[in-house]
N, C-alpha and C positions, 0 to 999 in steps of 0.2 A: 867714737860713736858706735852704737850697736844698732843693727838693722832689726827692728821689731815690726811685725806686720799684723795689725788688728783687723778683724772683720766681725760681722754679725750685727752691726747697728742697723737701725731702721726706725720706722714709725709704729707705735703701738698705743692702744688705748689704755687708760688708767686701769689698773688691776691686772694687766696682762704681763707677759714674760718675754724675755729675750735672753739669748746666750751669746756672749762675746767670746771670740777666740783670738789667741795671739801666738804666732809662731816665731820662735827665736832660733838663732844659730845654736847648734848642739854644744859648742864650746862655751857658750854663755848660759844656756838653759841648764846644763848639768852642774854648773859651778856656783850659781848665785840665787838669792831670793828673787822671786818674780812677784809682780804686783800690778795693781790697777789704780790709776788716778782719773779724775774727771774735772772738767772745767766748764762751767756755765757762762753764758755771755756776761761780760763785765765783772767776772769774779776770778779769784785766784784758783789755781789747780788745787784740788782737794784729794787727799788720800782716801781710797775706797777699801782696798783689801790687799793682802799679800799672803804668800805661802812659800815655805822652804821646799827643798828638793823632795823630801819624803811626804810632804803634805801634813806632817804632824804638828807643825807650828803655823797657825793661821791667825790673822788679825783683820779686824773689820772696823771701819768707822762706826760711830754710834748711829749715824743716820741710815745706815744700810744693814746693820746687824740684825739677823733674823729674817731678812728678805733676800739678801745676796749670798751666794756661795762661790768661793774660789776653789778651783781644783786644778790638778796637773796631770797630763798624760806624758810621762817621760819618754815613752817609746816614740811619740810623735813630736817631741819638743814643743808642746803646746800647753798653754795655760788658758783656762776658761773662767768666765765670770757668768754664772747663772743668776739672772736677775728676775725675781718674782715680785708680785704685788707692786708693780711700778706705779709711781705717781708723777704728776707733772713736774714736781720738784727734782726728779731724777733726770730731767732733760739736760743734756750736756754732751760735750765731746769726751769720749772715754779713751784714755791712753794706757797702753801697756808699758810697763817699766821694769827695769832690772836694778837691783840694789848692788852696785859695785862700790862698796864702802858707804856710800850715801845714795839717796834717790836723786841722782844728778839728772838735770833736764836733758843733757845730751844723750841719755840712755833711755829716752821715751820714744814710742812709736809716733806715727803720723796722726793717729786718732781715728775713731769711728763715731759717727753721730748717732746719738740716741735721742729720740723725740717721743715724749709721752703726752698724748692728748687727753683732755678732760672727758 
């Protein structure tokens, strides 16, 4: 298991923005692809975004592409998820994750709640 610490969640009105942060151990952050998943009540966890070490390879789910941006600050061992134009459908617990071979559930953080009101 990897200790990943998410923060930045909260309550925001539709159309607003939030920035999530995830701090990872240096030995993990410097070696693997980092990403974000989310899980709404009663639904499976959904891939949101990922980025390699340099940030040159980024991937987004269709539902967030154009609205969310993933970035990495390697000096701080931190990955960010900038979320703009939020809608109520974005309401979920957001999890930081590391891809060690696969997106294994044991390598996800505890999650941070994002709630978007109408």
